[in-house]
Structure formats: structure tokens, C-alpha cells
All heavy atoms as an XYZ file, in Angstrom:
817
protein
N     -24.165     10.166     22.170
C     -24.805     10.631     20.955
C     -24.180     10.005     19.753
O     -22.983     10.023     19.621
C     -24.599     12.245     20.888
C     -25.463     12.824     19.856
O     -26.149     12.185     19.142
N     -25.401     14.087     19.834
N     -25.057      9.422     18.866
C     -24.520      8.685     17.705
C     -24.507      9.560     16.432
O     -24.171      9.145     15.401
C     -25.433      7.421     17.475
C     -25.242      6.474     18.559
C     -26.815      7.810     17.140
N     -24.872     10.828     16.577
C     -24.912     11.717     15.433
C     -23.735     12.651     15.528
O     -23.171     13.002     16.604
C     -26.217     12.502     15.362
C     -27.342     11.624     15.234
C     -28.185     11.376     16.388
C     -27.661     11.053     14.044
C     -29.253     10.491     16.264
C     -28.803     10.251     13.961
C     -29.568      9.967     15.017
O     -30.655      9.115     14.976
N     -23.192     13.153     14.419
C     -22.149     14.106     14.404
C     -22.080     14.913     13.114
O     -22.785     14.565     12.171
N     -21.302     15.911     13.073
C     -21.177     16.739     11.948
C     -19.745     16.808     11.494
O     -18.867     16.795     12.341
C     -21.714     18.212     12.192
C     -23.169     18.148     12.617
C     -23.553     18.082     13.933
C     -24.122     18.183     11.621
C     -24.913     18.019     14.249
C     -25.530     18.132     12.016
C     -25.870     18.034     13.307
N     -19.505     16.971     10.244
C     -18.175     17.064      9.740
C     -17.663     18.552      9.923
O     -18.240     19.446      9.331
C     -18.084     16.745      8.230
C     -18.105     15.311      7.847
C     -18.299     15.170      6.352
C     -16.890     14.620      8.293
N     -16.678     18.759     10.759
C     -16.101     20.131     10.889
C     -15.199     20.371      9.660
O     -15.049     21.531      9.323
C     -15.292     20.150     12.198
C     -16.254     20.160     13.396
O     -17.363     20.578     13.311
O     -15.723     19.609     14.419
N     -14.607     19.354      9.191
C     -13.794     19.476      7.956
C     -13.956     18.139      7.211
O     -14.386     17.090      7.740
C     -12.333     19.718      8.245
C     -11.640     18.579      9.004
C     -10.151     18.889      9.350
N      -9.504     17.851     10.009
C      -9.157     16.732      9.461
N      -9.229     16.617      8.127
N      -8.549     15.814     10.165
N     -13.641     18.162      5.919
C     -13.813     16.939      5.075
C     -12.895     15.856      5.592
O     -11.663     16.045      5.672
C     -13.482     17.347      3.596
C     -13.778     16.178      2.724
C     -15.054     15.959      2.245
C     -12.792     15.325      2.245
C     -15.338     14.933      1.346
C     -13.058     14.304      1.461
C     -14.330     14.080      0.927
O     -14.576     13.084      0.145
N     -13.442     14.780      5.972
C     -12.675     13.655      6.483
C     -13.450     12.365      6.163
O     -14.422     12.067      6.802
C     -12.404     13.745      7.966
C     -11.674     12.619      8.575
O     -11.184     11.739      7.801
O     -11.495     12.589      9.765
N     -13.002     11.611      5.174
C     -13.680     10.382      4.773
C     -13.697      9.372      5.836
O     -14.497      8.410      5.799
C     -13.088      9.921      3.424
C     -13.421     10.689      2.302
C     -13.072     10.043      1.045
O     -12.503      8.942      0.930
O     -13.423     10.678     -0.068
N     -12.800      9.433      6.779
C     -12.667      8.389      7.850
C     -13.488      8.774      9.133
O     -13.643      7.978     10.028
C     -11.150      8.245      8.303
C     -10.305      7.647      7.217
C     -10.716      6.254      6.901
O     -11.033      5.435      7.774
O     -10.813      5.922      5.694
N     -14.186      9.900      8.982
C     -14.911     10.386     10.147
C     -16.128      9.444     10.399
O     -16.937      9.163      9.485
C     -15.441     11.832      9.996
C     -16.356     12.338     11.077
C     -15.797     12.591     12.291
C     -17.681     12.461     10.853
C     -16.561     13.052     13.331
C     -18.472     12.940     11.839
C     -17.947     13.278     13.114
N     -16.281      8.911     11.601
C     -17.396      8.189     11.998
C     -17.898      8.652     13.303
O     -17.192      8.500     14.352
C     -16.996      6.644     12.178
N     -19.041      9.353     13.382
C     -19.458     10.007     14.592
C     -19.890      9.020     15.755
O     -19.896      9.401     16.928
C     -20.638     10.791     14.166
C     -21.107     10.109     12.930
C     -19.950      9.532     12.312
N     -20.219      7.776     15.373
C     -20.677      6.881     16.398
C     -19.476      6.262     17.065
O     -18.695      5.465     16.471
C     -21.554      5.845     15.668
C     -22.271      4.950     16.607
O     -21.922      4.765     17.795
N     -23.423      4.456     16.205
N     -19.391      6.439     18.342
C     -18.232      5.933     19.093
C     -18.227      4.382     19.186
O     -17.125      3.786     19.365
C     -18.205      6.459     20.539
C     -19.285      6.095     21.407
C     -19.189      4.947     22.173
C     -20.600      6.708     21.391
C     -20.254      4.493     23.006
C     -21.591      6.346     22.239
C     -21.410      5.256     23.004
O     -22.469      4.885     23.701
N     -19.283      3.665     18.938
C     -19.271      2.242     18.979
C     -18.837      1.633     17.570
O     -18.737      0.486     17.499
C     -20.651      1.679     19.401
C     -21.687      2.013     18.453
C     -21.001      2.107     20.824
C     -23.025      1.264     18.677
N     -18.679      2.449     16.582
C     -18.258      2.069     15.309
C     -16.756      2.015     15.252
O     -16.128      2.827     14.464
C     -18.879      2.931     14.233
C     -18.657      2.499     12.787
O     -18.144      1.335     12.622
O     -18.876      3.219     11.876
N     -16.133      1.057     15.924
C     -14.725      0.995     16.087
C     -14.027      0.717     14.688
O     -12.939      1.191     14.440
C     -14.324     -0.064     17.055
C     -14.877      0.083     18.386
C     -14.080      1.123     19.169
O     -12.874      1.236     19.053
N     -14.707      1.909     20.027
N     -14.705     -0.048     13.854
C     -14.173     -0.409     12.545
C     -14.490      0.617     11.412
O     -14.122      0.445     10.294
C     -14.668     -1.741     12.104
C     -14.345     -2.892     13.016
O     -13.247     -2.831     13.629
O     -15.178     -3.800     13.235
N     -15.154      1.726     11.819
C     -15.533      2.782     10.912
C     -16.328      2.336      9.686
O     -16.262      2.777      8.631
C     -14.256      3.561     10.502
C     -13.543      4.221     11.567
C     -12.650      5.316     11.150
N     -11.847      6.037     12.104
C     -12.283      6.612     13.190
N     -13.526      6.475     13.544
N     -11.478      7.238     14.001
N     -17.207      1.288      9.950
C     -18.022      0.787      8.925
C     -18.969      1.836      8.341
O     -19.124      1.887      7.096
C     -18.854     -0.391      9.511
C     -19.773     -0.982      8.456
C     -20.457     -2.217      8.931
N     -21.228     -2.815      7.817
C     -22.222     -3.548      7.967
N     -22.583     -3.981      9.111
N     -22.824     -4.076      6.846
N     -19.311      2.761      9.162
C     -20.335      3.831      8.747
C     -19.557      5.111      8.640
O     -20.287      6.185      8.639
C     -21.502      3.902      9.704
C     -22.348      2.657      9.642
C     -22.179      1.706     10.709
C     -23.205      2.369      8.626
C     -22.936      0.482     10.661
C     -23.935      1.200      8.603
C     -23.795      0.336      9.637
O     -24.445     -0.884      9.643
N     -18.346      5.086      8.349
C     -17.572      6.370      8.098
C     -18.141      7.107      6.875
O     -18.698      6.542      5.987
C     -16.110      6.043      7.960
N     -17.918      8.375      6.996
C     -18.403      9.271      5.936
C     -18.085      8.797      4.569
O     -18.917      8.742      3.667
C     -17.881     10.674      6.106
C     -18.264     11.703      5.106
C     -19.566     12.129      4.967
C     -17.378     12.120      4.158
C     -20.033     13.013      4.015
C     -17.795     13.081      3.109
C     -19.025     13.474      3.036
N     -16.849      8.412      4.317
C     -16.373      7.968      2.991
C     -16.890      6.610      2.585
O     -16.862      6.256      1.366
N     -17.551      5.892      3.464
C     -18.020      4.534      3.163
C     -19.562      4.571      3.008
O     -20.107      3.466      2.857
C     -17.597      3.574      4.233
C     -16.090      3.395      4.333
C     -15.617      2.294      5.217
N     -16.118      0.998      4.578
C     -16.069     -0.116      5.236
N     -15.654     -0.240      6.477
N     -16.446     -1.196      4.740
N     -20.173      5.657      3.080
C     -21.645      5.770      2.934
C     -22.170      5.127      1.754
O     -23.135      4.363      1.744
C     -22.138      7.189      3.141
C     -21.914      7.738      4.535
C     -22.702      6.846      5.545
O     -23.826      6.646      5.501
N     -21.913      6.393      6.531
N     -21.564      5.400      0.491
C     -22.149      4.744     -0.736
C     -22.001      3.220     -0.630
O     -22.899      2.469     -1.028
C     -21.291      5.277     -1.865
C     -20.718      6.592     -1.254
C     -20.577      6.436      0.233
N     -20.939      2.693     -0.045
C     -20.723      1.278      0.043
C     -21.756      0.661      0.935
O     -22.406     -0.400      0.644
C     -19.297      1.025      0.557
C     -18.950     -0.448      0.811
C     -17.521     -0.562      1.392
O     -16.719      0.311      1.281
O     -17.332     -1.552      2.109
N     -22.028      1.302      2.031
C     -23.055      0.763      3.049
C     -24.445      0.911      2.456
O     -25.250      0.012      2.579
C     -22.901      1.617      4.341
C     -21.607      1.243      5.084
C     -24.028      1.274      5.209
C     -21.370     -0.187      5.350
N     -24.702      1.954      1.748
C     -26.037      2.128      1.078
C     -26.253      0.976      0.094
O     -27.316      0.410     -0.031
C     -26.135      3.487      0.358
N     -25.216      0.695     -0.666
C     -25.283     -0.421     -1.689
C     -25.513     -1.783     -0.897
O     -26.323     -2.583     -1.353
C     -24.095     -0.524     -2.512
C     -24.032     -1.588     -3.562
C     -25.223     -1.520     -4.481
C     -22.723     -1.620     -4.355
N     -24.837     -2.005      0.177
C     -25.011     -3.227      0.931
C     -26.485     -3.297      1.434
O     -27.174     -4.289      1.311
C     -24.102     -3.263      2.093
C     -24.173     -4.539      2.930
C     -23.468     -5.625      2.740
C     -24.942     -4.705      4.114
N     -23.818     -6.597      3.665
C     -24.773     -6.016      4.483
C     -25.899     -3.973      4.805
C     -25.352     -6.573      5.543
C     -26.574     -4.461      5.902
C     -26.274     -5.784      6.285
N     -27.011     -2.184      2.000
C     -28.437     -2.158      2.442
C     -29.366     -2.454      1.238
O     -30.354     -3.167      1.415
C     -28.689     -0.869      3.163
C     -28.146     -0.717      4.443
O     -28.142     -1.676      5.225
N     -27.613      0.385      4.807
N     -29.117     -1.867      0.114
C     -30.013     -2.098     -1.056
C     -29.918     -3.489     -1.584
O     -30.984     -4.067     -1.918
C     -29.646     -1.055     -2.107
C     -30.077      0.414     -1.900
C     -29.488      1.295     -2.927
C     -31.507      0.466     -1.803
N     -28.769     -4.107     -1.453
C     -28.677     -5.521     -1.806
C     -29.452     -6.423     -0.901
O     -30.142     -7.376     -1.316
C     -27.171     -5.969     -1.701
C     -26.366     -5.632     -2.916
C     -25.011     -6.319     -2.920
N     -24.224     -5.795     -4.016
C     -22.989     -5.287     -3.809
N     -22.401     -5.272     -2.603
N     -22.278     -4.882     -4.851
N     -29.381     -6.121      0.439
C     -30.226     -6.845      1.330
C     -31.665     -6.652      1.136
O     -32.499     -7.614      1.211
C     -29.901     -6.467      2.789
C     -28.496     -6.864      3.156
C     -28.227     -8.299      3.003
C     -26.777     -8.712      3.203
N     -26.545    -10.196      2.838
N     -32.108     -5.446      0.715
C     -33.516     -5.175      0.494
C     -33.929     -5.949     -0.768
O     -34.989     -6.619     -0.891
C     -33.761     -3.692      0.243
C     -35.130     -3.283     -0.053
C     -36.150     -3.601      1.074
C     -35.161     -1.768     -0.405
N     -32.963     -5.979     -1.821
C     -33.271     -6.679     -3.016
C     -33.463     -8.197     -2.755
O     -34.355     -8.886     -3.275
C     -32.130     -6.391     -4.017
O     -32.289     -7.262     -5.165
N     -32.576     -8.728     -1.908
C     -32.756    -10.111     -1.518
C     -34.042    -10.446     -0.784
O     -34.638    -11.529     -1.072
C     -31.521    -10.510     -0.580
C     -30.197    -10.643     -1.246
C     -29.055    -10.743     -0.220
O     -29.300    -11.034      0.922
O     -27.891    -10.596     -0.688
N     -34.581     -9.531     -0.081
C     -35.847     -9.735      0.559
C     -36.976     -9.787     -0.420
O     -37.928    -10.564     -0.173
C     -36.087     -8.601      1.603
N     -36.840     -9.116     -1.559
C     -37.890     -9.216     -2.555
C     -37.606    -10.133     -3.641
O     -38.410    -10.211     -4.636
C     -38.079     -7.690     -3.197
C     -38.757     -6.800     -2.293
C     -38.070     -5.850     -1.612
C     -40.096     -6.872     -2.174
C     -38.673     -4.882     -0.722
C     -40.812     -6.007     -1.272
C     -40.049     -5.047     -0.548
N     -36.530    -10.897     -3.552
C     -36.168    -11.834     -4.634
C     -37.199    -12.809     -4.981
O     -37.484    -13.153     -6.174
C     -34.862    -12.520     -4.244
C     -33.949    -12.921     -5.319
C     -32.615    -13.400     -4.810
O     -32.512    -14.593     -4.521
O     -31.736    -12.556     -4.667
N     -37.948    -13.288     -3.954
C     -38.953    -14.373     -4.201
C     -40.141    -13.774     -5.007
O     -40.836    -14.524     -5.715
C     -39.378    -15.022     -2.958
O     -40.058    -14.028     -2.175
N     -40.379    -12.509     -4.887
C     -41.443    -11.819     -5.626
C     -41.056    -11.341     -7.000
O     -41.754    -11.532     -7.957
C     -42.056    -10.677     -4.771
C     -43.140     -9.878     -5.463
C     -42.490    -11.170     -3.429
N     -39.877    -10.636     -7.049
C     -39.466     -9.969     -8.220
C     -38.455    -10.770     -9.123
O     -38.300    -10.577    -10.277
C     -38.808     -8.629     -7.883
C     -39.649     -7.627     -7.124
C     -38.783     -6.368     -6.756
C     -40.804     -7.206     -8.037
N     -37.877    -11.751     -8.462
C     -36.745    -12.428     -9.131
C     -35.417    -11.819     -8.984
O     -35.318    -10.609     -8.627
N     -34.332    -12.553     -9.114
C     -32.979    -12.059     -8.930
C     -32.602    -11.042     -9.938
O     -31.873    -10.051     -9.638
C     -32.006    -13.253     -8.827
C     -30.566    -12.809     -8.627
C     -29.639    -13.915     -8.401
N     -29.920    -14.504     -7.078
C     -29.394    -15.528     -6.644
N     -28.532    -16.258     -7.299
N     -29.667    -16.015     -5.412
N     -32.964    -11.228    -11.189
C     -32.535    -10.312    -12.283
C     -32.969     -8.874    -12.069
O     -32.266     -7.959    -12.422
C     -33.062    -10.923    -13.620
N     -34.196     -8.729    -11.526
C     -34.660     -7.334    -11.297
C     -33.742     -6.604    -10.381
O     -33.398     -5.451    -10.588
C     -36.117     -7.333    -10.849
C     -36.544     -5.949    -10.421
C     -37.036     -7.962    -11.951
N     -33.458     -7.255     -9.271
C     -32.524     -6.651     -8.278
C     -31.177     -6.305     -8.875
O     -30.647     -5.217     -8.637
N     -30.658     -7.362     -9.554
C     -29.286     -7.099    -10.123
C     -29.257     -5.964    -11.090
O     -28.322     -5.102    -11.092
C     -28.820     -8.345    -10.813
C     -28.306     -9.409     -9.879
C     -27.678    -10.556    -10.574
C     -26.222    -10.209    -10.915
N     -25.443    -11.404    -11.329
N     -30.306     -5.937    -11.921
C     -30.388     -4.823    -12.899
C     -30.518     -3.452    -12.187
O     -29.837     -2.476    -12.588
C     -31.598     -5.015    -13.840
O     -31.398     -6.271    -14.483
C     -31.758     -3.890    -14.882
N     -31.326     -3.423    -11.268
C     -31.544     -2.086    -10.504
C     -30.297     -1.628     -9.829
O     -30.040     -0.437     -9.718
C     -32.748     -2.294     -9.504
N     -29.509     -2.571     -9.289
C     -28.332     -2.164     -8.537
C     -27.065     -2.086     -9.383
O     -26.062     -1.522     -8.852
C     -28.095     -3.270     -7.420
C     -29.087     -3.333     -6.362
C     -28.872     -4.423     -5.408
C     -29.256     -2.007     -5.607
N     -27.126     -2.475    -10.626
C     -25.904     -2.560    -11.471
C     -25.250     -1.180    -11.659
O     -24.036     -1.126    -11.738
C     -26.144     -3.190    -12.791
O     -27.102     -2.403    -13.508
N     -25.994     -0.140    -11.681
C     -25.442      1.173    -11.953
C     -25.350      2.011    -10.732
O     -25.002      3.204    -10.799
C     -26.195      1.862    -13.073
O     -27.451      2.103    -12.602
N     -25.689      1.532     -9.561
C     -25.806      2.356     -8.375
C     -24.557      3.024     -8.034
O     -24.455      4.190     -7.924
C     -26.237      1.418     -7.125
C     -26.259      2.207     -5.824
C     -27.318      3.009     -5.509
C     -25.182      2.055     -4.930
C     -27.348      3.668     -4.408
C     -25.196      2.728     -3.807
C     -26.287      3.560     -3.492
N     -23.427      2.201     -7.957
C     -22.150      2.901     -7.455
C     -21.656      3.963     -8.363
O     -21.207      5.062     -8.044
C     -21.030      1.832     -7.251
C     -19.776      2.278     -6.649
C     -20.057      2.908     -5.275
N     -18.939      3.716     -4.877
C     -18.324      3.634     -3.745
N     -18.667      2.638     -2.875
N     -17.381      4.376     -3.408
N     -21.703      3.690     -9.701
C     -21.324      4.679    -10.655
C     -22.187      5.952    -10.552
O     -21.664      7.105    -10.642
C     -21.353      4.101    -12.054
C     -20.725      5.081    -13.056
O     -19.676      5.573    -12.873
N     -21.422      5.299    -14.194
N     -23.497      5.784    -10.469
C     -24.374      6.865    -10.342
C     -24.085      7.722     -9.022
O     -24.068      8.959     -9.070
C     -25.853      6.375    -10.290
O     -26.112      5.706    -11.454
C     -26.834      7.591    -10.112
N     -23.926      7.041     -7.899
C     -23.599      7.752     -6.662
C     -22.322      8.426     -6.824
O     -22.210      9.695     -6.400
C     -23.604      6.741     -5.484
C     -22.998      7.381     -4.277
C     -24.964      6.308     -5.173
N     -21.240      7.772     -7.296
C     -19.923      8.566     -7.429
C     -20.052      9.763     -8.301
O     -19.524     10.814     -7.997
C     -18.866      7.570     -8.041
C     -18.552      6.443     -7.014
O     -18.750      6.670     -5.793
O     -17.911      5.509     -7.474
N     -20.803      9.656     -9.477
C     -20.952     10.817    -10.318
C     -21.715     11.918     -9.671
O     -21.343     13.099     -9.688
C     -21.710     10.368    -11.603
O     -20.912      9.368    -12.329
C     -21.911     11.519    -12.534
N     -22.834     11.627     -8.931
C     -23.626     12.586     -8.226
C     -22.781     13.264     -7.126
O     -22.778     14.470     -6.985
C     -24.799     12.015     -7.637
S     -26.047     11.559     -8.951
N     -22.031     12.493     -6.318
C     -21.235     13.090     -5.248
C     -20.170     14.053     -5.813
O     -19.933     15.094     -5.327
C     -20.511     11.958     -4.475
C     -21.505     11.162     -3.513
C     -20.743     10.064     -2.835
C     -22.076     12.114     -2.413
N     -19.517     13.606     -6.886
C     -18.585     14.417     -7.512
C     -19.130     15.737     -8.106
O     -18.562     16.834     -7.889
C     -17.859     13.662     -8.697
C     -16.652     14.343     -9.187
C     -15.882     13.490    -10.234
O     -16.468     12.852    -10.993
N     -14.591     13.560    -10.075
N     -20.244     15.676     -8.693
C     -20.958     16.871     -9.239
C     -21.277     17.780     -8.096
O     -21.090     18.972     -8.178
C     -22.214     16.452    -10.044
C     -21.960     15.923    -11.399
C     -23.258     15.310    -11.987
C     -21.420     16.914    -12.325
N     -21.858     17.258     -7.002
C     -22.244     18.140     -5.878
C     -21.021     18.777     -5.251
O     -21.041     19.893     -4.855
C     -22.980     17.299     -4.900
C     -24.400     16.957     -5.329
C     -25.073     16.334     -4.261
N     -25.287     17.229     -3.153
C     -26.347     17.480     -2.531
N     -27.429     16.876     -2.915
N     -26.379     18.297     -1.539
N     -19.921     18.048     -5.036
C     -18.736     18.587     -4.461
C     -18.146     19.686     -5.397
O     -17.687     20.673     -4.820
C     -17.642     17.420     -4.332
C     -16.431     17.915     -3.625
S     -16.617     18.564     -1.926
C     -16.779     17.013     -0.995
N     -18.092     19.396     -6.698
C     -17.518     20.462     -7.558
C     -18.405     21.757     -7.518
O     -17.901     22.842     -7.513
C     -17.560     19.921     -8.984
C     -16.567     18.743     -9.187
C     -16.561     18.256    -10.600
N     -16.146     19.354    -11.531
C     -14.904     19.674    -11.697
N     -13.883     19.115    -10.989
N     -14.547     20.654    -12.531
N     -19.712     21.502     -7.437
C     -20.659     22.664     -7.410
C     -20.436     23.464     -6.089
O     -20.299     24.658     -6.129
C     -22.077     22.303     -7.530
O     -22.227     21.633     -8.721
C     -23.021     23.468     -7.457
N     -20.271     22.748     -5.007
C     -20.034     23.402     -3.686
C     -18.723     24.162     -3.644
O     -18.591     25.175     -2.907
C     -20.146     22.330     -2.580
C     -21.493     21.907     -2.229
C     -21.476     20.922     -1.170
N     -22.881     20.479     -1.006
C     -23.173     19.456     -0.126
N     -22.189     18.877      0.527
N     -24.437     19.086     -0.097
N     -17.734     23.648     -4.344
C     -16.436     24.288     -4.349
C     -16.310     25.447     -5.433
O     -15.284     26.016     -5.568
C     -15.341     23.264     -4.485
C     -15.176     22.318     -3.391
C     -14.188     21.192     -3.709
C     -14.762     23.030     -2.104
N     -17.379     25.635     -6.227
C     -17.365     26.597     -7.261
C     -16.581     26.231     -8.536
O     -16.188     27.069     -9.342
N     -16.365     24.883     -8.668
C     -15.766     24.322     -9.823
C     -16.863     23.972    -10.862
O     -17.955     23.685    -10.488
C     -14.950     23.063     -9.526
C     -13.776     23.316     -8.553
C     -13.198     21.994     -8.085
C     -12.717     24.244     -9.058
N     -16.476     24.059    -12.156
C     -17.433     23.783    -13.223
C     -17.776     22.210    -13.150
O     -16.970     21.374    -13.411
C     -16.773     24.104    -14.512
C     -17.674     23.882    -15.704
O     -18.775     23.260    -15.565
N     -17.246     24.346    -16.882
N     -19.052     21.963    -12.928
C     -19.465     20.536    -12.722
C     -19.338     19.712    -14.074
O     -19.190     18.446    -14.002
C     -20.878     20.596    -12.274
C     -21.374     21.969    -12.488
C     -20.141     22.897    -12.610
N     -19.407     20.404    -15.208
C     -19.328     19.639    -16.475
C     -17.954     19.162    -16.744
O     -17.750     18.263    -17.503
C     -19.753     20.494    -17.641
O     -18.909     21.688    -17.734
C     -21.235     20.938    -17.495
N     -16.888     19.690    -16.066
C     -15.511     19.202    -16.328
C     -15.271     17.878    -15.707
O     -14.295     17.203    -15.978
C     -14.488     20.173    -15.692
C     -14.410     21.465    -16.445
C     -13.354     22.358    -15.917
N     -12.088     21.657    -15.836
C     -10.959     22.339    -15.491
N     -10.930     23.508    -15.244
N      -9.869     21.582    -15.436
N     -16.179     17.331    -14.920
C     -15.914     16.026    -14.225
C     -16.002     14.863    -15.256
O     -15.764     13.770    -14.855
C     -16.856     15.795    -13.066
S     -18.473     15.380    -13.490
N     -16.309     15.148    -16.476
C     -16.341     14.046    -17.507
C     -14.970     13.685    -18.009
O     -14.724     12.618    -18.595
C     -17.211     14.489    -18.700
C     -18.639     14.908    -18.298
C     -19.448     13.696    -18.015
N     -20.828     14.185    -17.681
C     -21.438     13.831    -16.664
N     -21.030     12.994    -15.782
N     -22.687     14.222    -16.424
N     -13.972     14.582    -17.813
C     -12.618     14.304    -18.351
C     -11.757     13.807    -17.182
O     -11.449     14.495    -16.214
C     -12.018     15.581    -18.930
O     -10.692     15.396    -19.146
N     -11.148     12.605    -17.322
C     -10.337     12.044    -16.194
C      -9.128     12.878    -15.892
O      -8.779     13.094    -14.675
C      -9.956     10.652    -16.741
C     -10.943     10.303    -17.729
C     -11.461     11.566    -18.390
N      -8.460     13.458    -16.818
C      -7.303     14.291    -16.553
C      -7.724     15.578    -15.845
O      -6.993     16.045    -14.880
C      -6.567     14.679    -17.883
O      -7.435     15.406    -18.728
N      -8.813     16.226    -16.173
C      -9.281     17.328    -15.427
C      -9.705     16.993    -13.998
O      -9.455     17.720    -13.103
C     -10.394     18.040    -16.190
C     -10.067     18.659    -17.506
C     -11.317     19.129    -18.241
C      -9.021     19.775    -17.411
N     -10.358     15.893    -13.901
C     -10.756     15.423    -12.544
C      -9.566     15.190    -11.666
O      -9.491     15.647    -10.497
C     -11.605     14.165    -12.629
C     -11.781     13.505    -11.298
C     -12.960     14.406    -13.322
N      -8.499     14.553    -12.167
C      -7.291     14.341    -11.383
C      -6.756     15.698    -10.936
O      -6.358     15.812     -9.805
C      -6.232     13.572    -12.164
C      -6.652     12.078    -12.398
O      -7.556     11.662    -11.580
O      -6.081     11.464    -13.254
N      -6.634     16.620    -11.809
C      -6.116     17.952    -11.456
C      -6.958     18.659    -10.382
O      -6.509     19.253     -9.442
N      -8.270     18.538    -10.632
C      -9.200     19.160     -9.587
C      -9.185     18.457     -8.244
O      -9.215     19.097     -7.248
C     -10.638     19.179    -10.125
C     -10.846     20.139    -11.308
O     -10.034     21.086    -11.490
O     -11.889     20.034    -12.002
N      -9.018     17.171     -8.252
C      -8.988     16.415     -7.040
C      -7.672     16.816     -6.263
O      -7.706     16.906     -5.047
C      -8.903     14.935     -7.249
C     -10.311     14.390     -7.670
O     -11.291     15.071     -7.422
N     -10.363     13.228     -8.289
N      -6.546     17.019     -7.002
C      -5.333     17.466     -6.333
C      -5.510     18.800     -5.679
O      -5.089     19.100     -4.659
C      -4.192     17.505     -7.328
N      -6.262     19.742     -6.412
C      -6.535     21.056     -5.876
C      -7.441     20.920     -4.717
O      -7.122     21.658     -3.597
C      -7.296     21.872     -7.028
C      -7.717     23.279     -6.566
C      -6.500     24.119     -6.229
C      -8.514     23.905     -7.722
N      -8.376     20.042     -4.722
C      -9.322     19.944     -3.579
C      -8.501     19.432     -2.327
O      -8.684     19.901     -1.211
C     -10.509     19.068     -3.870
C     -11.296     18.655     -2.683
C     -11.414     19.795     -4.832
N      -7.622     18.505     -2.521
C      -6.848     17.973     -1.457
C      -5.894     19.024     -0.774
O      -5.744     19.076      0.382
C      -5.994     16.698     -1.899
C      -6.829     15.503     -2.223
C      -7.651     15.076     -1.048
O      -7.156     14.992      0.103
N      -8.897     14.733     -1.353
N      -5.433     19.945     -1.646
C      -4.586     20.999     -1.028
C      -5.450     21.943     -0.251
O      -5.049     22.476      0.738
C      -3.907     21.742     -2.185
C      -2.736     21.004     -2.749
C      -1.760     21.969     -3.523
N      -2.429     22.914     -4.414
C      -2.507     22.805     -5.727
N      -2.014     21.727     -6.315
N      -3.202     23.709     -6.496
N      -6.724     22.161     -0.706
C      -7.638     23.002      0.059
C      -7.996     22.495      1.315
O      -8.260     23.228      2.293
C      -8.857     23.308     -0.798
C      -8.696     24.253     -1.922
C      -7.630     25.016     -2.138
C      -9.658     24.502     -3.057
N      -7.837     25.759     -3.363
C      -9.034     25.456     -3.822
C     -10.929     24.000     -3.281
C      -9.696     25.929     -4.974
C     -11.470     24.452     -4.361
C     -10.906     25.391     -5.257
N      -8.197     21.151      1.392
C      -8.634     20.503      2.652
C      -7.502     20.433      3.582
O      -7.593     20.210      4.761
C      -9.195     19.133      2.337
C     -10.393     19.126      1.359
C     -10.771     17.775      1.002
C     -11.520     19.880      1.923
């Protein structure tokens, strides 16, 4: 079975036993999604041009990181608006690591 569920938060968790290098590990999902989107962008390059793909992908990682952080904070009952302050985020991240 190549599917699995996180019993506890573990960024290194890779449910697929053939994924020895943990390329598709839980914590690497944004990186893999970006890689896939880059390949899709390359496929459309001859039609749309390179600039369109670069522009579309330029903010992807920051957007994903922000959304993941907001969702995690909401799930843990933390104020999602506080994630704008780096010092508060560091303190909250330390708290989350203790909880995990």
C-alpha cells in the first residue's frame, strides 16, 4: 500500500516503502509540488512563453508556507494573525515542537 496517514506530526514521514530517499515525505510536499508545477510550466513554454511560467511560480513557495502556517496555527487553536511577526512565530514554533 502506497498510502498512509500521519499518526503524529513527522515531516520525514513517507508512507511509500519504495521512497527510500523520502522524496515525497510529508515535509517535502511543497517542494515536490513546485517541481511538478515547474515541469508543467516547461510543457507550456512554447505556447505561453517562459516569462508567464516564471511569474506564476515566483510566489508559490511563500504562498504555500504562509497557508500551511495559518492552517497549522488554526488547528492548534493559536491566533492565525500572529504569524506575521517573526518573533511571535519563533515562540509559537517552539511551543508546537514541545507539544509534538
